[in-house]
C-alpha positions in Angstrom: -16.4 5.5 -9.3 -15.9 6.0 -5.7 -12.2 7.1 -5.3 -12.2 8.3 -1.5 -15.0 8.4 1.0 -14.5 10.6 4.5 -16.9 9.8 7.1 -17.7 8.4 10.1 -16.8 4.7 11.5 -20.0 3.5 12.6 -17.9 0.3 13.9 -15.3 -2.3 12.4 -15.5 -5.8 11.4 -13.1 -9.0 11.3 -13.0 -7.8 7.4 -14.3 -4.4 6.7 -15.5 -1.5 8.2 -18.8 0.5 7.9 -18.4 4.4 7.1 -21.3 6.5 7.9 -20.7 9.6 4.9 -23.6 12.1 4.9 -26.0 9.4 6.4 -25.4 6.3 3.9 -23.6 3.7 5.6 -21.0 2.3 3.0 -19.4 -0.9 3.6 -15.8 -1.0 2.9 -13.9 -4.3 3.2 -10.3 -3.7 4.1 -6.6 -5.5 5.4 -5.6 -6.2 8.8 -3.5 -3.9 8.9 -5.7 -0.7 7.3 -8.2 -1.8 9.7 -6.1 -1.3 12.6 -4.8 1.8 11.6 -8.3 3.6 11.3 -10.0 4.8 14.4 -13.0 3.9 16.5 -16.7 4.0 16.2 -17.6 7.4 16.3 -14.3 8.9 15.4 -13.9 10.2 11.4 -12.1 8.3 8.7 -10.8 8.4 5.0 -10.0 5.6 2.8 -9.3 5.4 -0.9 -11.3 2.9 -2.1 -11.4 0.7 -5.2 -14.9 -0.6 -6.6 -14.9 -4.4 -7.8 -17.8 -4.9 -10.2 -19.0 -8.1 -11.2 -22.8 -9.5 -11.9 -23.8 -10.2 -9.0 -21.5 -8.4 -6.9 -20.4 -4.6 -5.8 -17.8 -4.8 -3.3 -15.5 -1.7 -1.8 -12.0 -2.0 -0.8 -10.3 0.9 1.4 -6.7 1.7 1.1 -4.8 4.4 3.6 -3.4 5.6 0.6 -3.2 6.0 -3.0 0.3 3.9 -3.2 -1.8 1.1 -1.4 -4.5 1.0 -3.5 -2.2 1.2 -6.8 -0.1 -2.2 -5.1 -3.5 -3.5 -5.0 -4.6 -3.0 -8.9 -1.5 -4.1 -9.7 -1.4 -7.5 -7.6 -4.7 -8.1 -9.0 -3.4 -8.4 -12.4 -1.6 -11.5 -11.8 -3.5 -14.5 -12.6 -5.1 -16.6 -9.4 -4.7 -13.5 -7.7 -8.1 -11.7 -6.6 -9.3 -9.2 -4.2 -9.0 -11.2 -1.4 -5.4 -12.6 -2.0 -4.0 -9.1 -2.4 -5.8 -7.8 0.9 -4.0 -10.7 2.5 -0.6 -9.7 1.2 -0.9 -6.1 1.9 -2.1 -6.9 5.3 0.6 -8.9 5.8 3.8 -7.2 4.1 2.1 -3.5 3.7 3.0 -2.0 0.2 6.5 -1.2 1.3 7.1 -5.0 2.3 5.3 -6.2 -1.2 7.7 -3.8 -3.3 10.4 -5.0 -1.2 9.9 -8.4 -1.3 8.9 -8.8 -5.1 12.4 -6.3 -6.1 14.6 -8.8 -4.5 13.1 -11.6 -6.0 11.3 -12.9 -1.8 8.8 -14.9 -2.6 9.0 -16.3 1.0 7.8 -13.4 2.0 4.5 -13.7 -0.2 3.9 -16.7 0.4 3.5 -15.9 4.4 0.2 -14.2 3.8 -2.7 -16.6 4.3 -3.7 -18.1 1.5 -1.2 -17.6 -0.4 0.4 -21.4 -1.6 4.1 -21.0 -2.9 3.4 -21.4 -6.2 1.1 -18.6 -6.6 4.0 -16.6 -4.4 6.4 -17.3 -6.9 4.0 -16.1 -9.6 3.9 -12.6 -8.5 7.3 -12.4 -8.2 8.0 -13.3 -11.1 5.1 -11.4 -13.2 5.7 -8.3 -11.8 8.9 -8.0 -11.5 9.3 -5.8 -14.2 6.3 -3.9 -13.4 6.8 -3.1 -9.9 9.7 -0.4 -10.4 7.3 2.1 -11.8 4.7 1.8 -8.8 7.5 2.0 -6.6 9.2 5.0 -8.5 5.7 6.7 -7.5 5.7 6.0 -3.8 6.7 9.5 -2.9 3.5 10.9 -4.3 1.2 8.3 -4.0 2.6 7.7 -0.2 0.0 10.6 1.2 -1.7 9.1 3.9 -5.3 10.4 4.3 -4.3 12.5 7.1 -5.8 14.2 9.9 -9.3 15.0 9.5 -10.2 18.5 10.4 -11.6 18.5 14.0 -14.3 20.9 13.0 -15.6 18.7 10.1 -19.2 18.3 9.8 -20.5 14.9 9.2 -24.0 14.5 9.4 -25.4 17.3 11.7 -22.4 17.9 14.1 -18.6 18.4 14.6 -16.8 15.3 15.1 -13.3 14.7 16.8 -10.9 15.0 14.8 -8.6 10.9 14.0 -5.6 10.6 12.4 -5.0 8.1 9.9 -1.4 6.2 10.1 0.6 8.1 8.3 2.5 6.6 5.4 6.0 5.7 6.6 8.7 8.3 5.1 10.4 5.3 3.5 8.1 5.4 0.6 9.1 8.7 -0.6 12.6 8.2 0.5 12.5 4.9 -2.1 11.1 6.8 -4.6 13.8 9.6 -4.8 16.5 6.9 -4.1 15.1 5.3 -7.3 15.0 8.6 -9.0 18.6 9.1 -8.6 19.7 5.7 -9.4 17.7 6.2 -13.0 19.4 10.0 -13.6 22.8 7.4 -12.9 21.6 5.4 -15.8 20.9 2.4 -13.8 18.0 0.2 -15.4 14.7 0.6 -13.2 14.4 -3.0 -12.3 18.1 -3.3 -11.1 17.2 0.1 -9.1 14.1 -1.3 -7.6 16.5 -4.2 -6.7 19.1 -2.4 -4.7 17.0 0.1 -3.4 14.9 -2.6 -1.9 17.6 -4.3 -0.4 19.2 -1.0 1.2 15.6 -0.8 2.5 15.6 -3.5 4.1 18.5 -3.5 5.6 18.0 0.0 7.1 14.0 0.9 7.8 13.3 4.2 7.7 16.5 5.6 6.2 16.1 8.7 4.2 16.9 9.3 0.5 20.7 10.0 0.9 21.5 7.2 2.8 19.6 4.8 0.4 21.2 5.9 -2.2 24.6 5.6 -1.0 24.1 2.0 0.0 22.3 1.1 -3.1 25.3 2.0 -5.0 27.5 -0.1 -2.8 25.4 -3.1 -3.8 25.3 -2.4 -7.7 29.4 -1.8 -7.6 31.2 -4.3 -9.3 32.1 -7.1 -7.6 36.0 -8.1 -7.7 
């Protein structure tokens, strides 16, 4: 199975990139968000990949981080959500946005993705609400981006200019740390995920200590 590709961008199309890896061109389907983050033609990029195998079709899908790929895998476990629908959701919301929407039950945000109707959006939220915390808790370890390609990396016959892949939002690690802290305090994964997601939505980019304090306020008994 092909899990990661590093090579030179040949060209970017509407829904895929052609990546030249050692003289072999790989067509990798990507979300709008991923395509926008990739460098231009002739520069080096790295993508984590998922291979879709069907009787008459082989397709590679590319992601900036393993965290994005894990969300794709989880989304496609929902009946009616194929690879195309998953990429539309991730392209609209990003992995962090998907996690937040599912954790707080915001199916309206999921519905904003092209081709996703209200019934399917509700099914995504309902079916994944108990599974989402497990992926969210991995955000700190899986949220590392492919990073800056070494400027001296050899691709084909010579060195290629470096290209920075869009760094994963620090919120990934902060969210994971906050959820871990709440779990250590005895909160269930689902309620910790909801509180942290709501806190992160109110304060984008907040670090773990701030998220923990905000989540604890949300979890405090209401008088």
